[in-house]
C-alpha positions as a Markdown table, in Angstrom:
| # | Residue | x | y | z |
|---|---|---|---|---|
| 1 | Unk | 14.8 | -158.0 | -31.2 |
| 2 | Unk | 11.4 | -157.5 | -31.8 |
| 3 | Unk | 11.1 | -154.1 | -30.3 |
| 4 | Unk | 14.1 | -153.1 | -32.2 |
| 5 | Unk | 12.0 | -153.8 | -35.4 |
| 6 | Unk | 9.1 | -151.8 | -34.1 |
| 7 | Unk | 11.0 | -148.9 | -33.3 |
| 8 | Unk | 12.4 | -148.9 | -36.5 |
| 9 | Unk | 8.9 | -149.7 | -38.5 |
| 10 | Unk | 7.8 | -146.6 | -36.1 |
| 11 | Unk | 10.9 | -144.3 | -37.5 |
| 12 | Unk | 10.0 | -145.1 | -41.0 |
| 13 | Unk | 6.4 | -144.5 | -40.6 |
| 14 | Unk | 7.5 | -140.8 | -39.2 |
| 15 | Unk | 9.6 | -140.4 | -42.3 |
| 16 | Unk | 7.5 | -141.7 | -44.7 |
| 17 | Unk | 4.6 | -139.2 | -43.6 |
| 18 | Unk | 6.6 | -136.3 | -43.1 |
| 19 | Unk | 8.2 | -136.5 | -47.0 |
| 20 | Unk | 4.1 | -137.1 | -47.9 |
| 21 | Unk | 3.4 | -134.1 | -46.2 |
| 22 | Unk | 6.1 | -132.1 | -47.8 |
| 23 | Unk | 5.1 | -133.5 | -51.2 |
| 24 | Unk | 1.6 | -132.7 | -51.0 |
| 25 | Unk | 2.5 | -129.0 | -49.7 |
| 26 | Unk | 4.9 | -128.6 | -52.9 |
| 27 | Unk | 1.7 | -129.7 | -55.2 |
| 28 | Unk | -0.6 | -127.4 | -53.5 |
| 29 | Unk | 1.7 | -124.5 | -53.9 |
| 30 | Unk | 2.1 | -125.5 | -57.3 |
| 31 | Unk | -1.8 | -125.6 | -58.0 |
| 32 | Unk | -1.9 | -122.3 | -56.2 |
| 33 | Unk | 1.0 | -121.0 | -58.8 |
| 34 | Unk | -1.0 | -122.5 | -62.0 |
| 35 | Unk | -3.9 | -120.7 | -60.4 |
| 36 | Unk | -2.4 | -116.9 | -60.3 |
| 37 | Unk | -1.2 | -117.3 | -63.6 |
| 38 | Unk | -2.7 | -115.5 | -66.7 |
| 39 | Unk | -4.9 | -118.5 | -68.4 |
| 40 | Unk | -3.2 | -118.5 | -71.6 |
| 41 | Unk | 0.0 | -118.8 | -70.7 |
| 42 | Unk | -0.8 | -121.7 | -67.8 |
| 43 | Unk | -2.9 | -123.4 | -71.1 |
| 44 | Unk | 0.4 | -123.2 | -72.7 |
| 45 | Unk | 2.1 | -125.4 | -69.9 |
| 46 | Unk | -0.9 | -127.7 | -69.8 |
| 47 | Unk | -0.9 | -128.2 | -73.5 |
| 48 | Unk | 3.1 | -129.6 | -72.9 |
| 49 | Unk | 2.1 | -132.2 | -70.1 |
| 50 | Unk | 1.1 | -135.3 | -70.4 |
| 51 | Unk | -2.9 | -135.6 | -70.3 |
| 52 | Unk | -2.8 | -137.4 | -66.9 |
| 53 | Unk | -0.6 | -135.1 | -65.2 |
| 54 | Unk | -2.4 | -132.1 | -66.7 |
| 55 | Unk | -5.4 | -133.4 | -65.3 |
| 56 | Unk | -4.0 | -134.2 | -61.7 |
| 57 | Unk | -3.2 | -130.3 | -61.2 |
| 58 | Unk | -6.7 | -129.4 | -62.9 |
| 59 | Unk | -8.6 | -131.6 | -60.9 |
| 60 | Unk | -7.6 | -129.7 | -57.7 |
| 61 | Unk | -7.2 | -126.3 | -59.4 |
| 62 | Unk | -10.6 | -123.7 | -58.3 |
| 63 | Unk | -13.4 | -124.6 | -61.1 |
| 64 | Unk | -13.0 | -120.9 | -62.2 |
| 65 | Unk | -9.4 | -121.5 | -63.0 |
| 66 | Unk | -9.3 | -124.8 | -64.7 |
| 67 | Unk | -12.2 | -123.9 | -66.9 |
| 68 | Unk | -9.8 | -120.6 | -67.9 |
| 69 | Unk | -6.8 | -122.8 | -68.4 |
| 70 | Unk | -9.3 | -125.5 | -70.5 |
| 71 | Unk | -10.8 | -122.7 | -72.6 |
| 72 | Unk | -7.2 | -121.6 | -73.9 |
| 73 | Unk | -5.6 | -125.4 | -74.5 |
| 74 | Unk | -6.0 | -127.2 | -77.6 |
| 75 | Unk | -9.2 | -128.6 | -78.1 |
| 76 | Unk | -7.7 | -131.7 | -78.4 |
| 77 | Unk | -5.5 | -131.9 | -75.2 |
| 78 | Unk | -8.8 | -130.3 | -73.2 |
| 79 | Unk | -10.8 | -133.1 | -74.7 |
| 80 | Unk | -8.5 | -135.7 | -73.3 |
| 81 | Unk | -7.7 | -133.8 | -69.5 |
| 82 | Unk | -11.8 | -133.5 | -69.7 |
| 83 | Unk | -12.2 | -137.5 | -70.3 |
| 84 | Unk | -9.7 | -138.3 | -67.9 |
| 85 | Unk | -11.0 | -136.3 | -65.0 |
| 86 | Unk | -14.9 | -137.2 | -66.1 |
| 87 | Unk | -13.2 | -140.8 | -65.6 |
| 88 | Unk | -11.7 | -140.7 | -62.5 |
| 89 | Unk | -14.0 | -142.2 | -60.5 |
| 90 | Unk | -15.7 | -144.2 | -63.2 |
| 91 | Unk | -14.7 | -147.8 | -61.4 |
| 92 | Unk | -15.5 | -146.8 | -58.0 |
| 93 | Unk | -18.3 | -149.1 | -56.4 |
| 94 | Unk | -21.6 | -147.3 | -55.9 |
| 95 | Unk | -23.8 | -148.8 | -53.1 |
């Protein structure tokens, strides 16, 4: 019975790893799409996103692309996203 449970656990781990890989691939593809869009068009989309959600994408984009998108966003939203990006690692313990 223990061997069956261990085998089932291993299959579950494989399935989770496969799903995680697919999700990461989807996000990477979407980041690439945003990077290749005209910054003003991407900025309109990012303005419509929740600030945390937008920060997740902007944090993965090349700095030049992210800067162009931020520059085209509404100032209040760009500020909120920038604050989230700046504070993401604020609580990480320092040695």
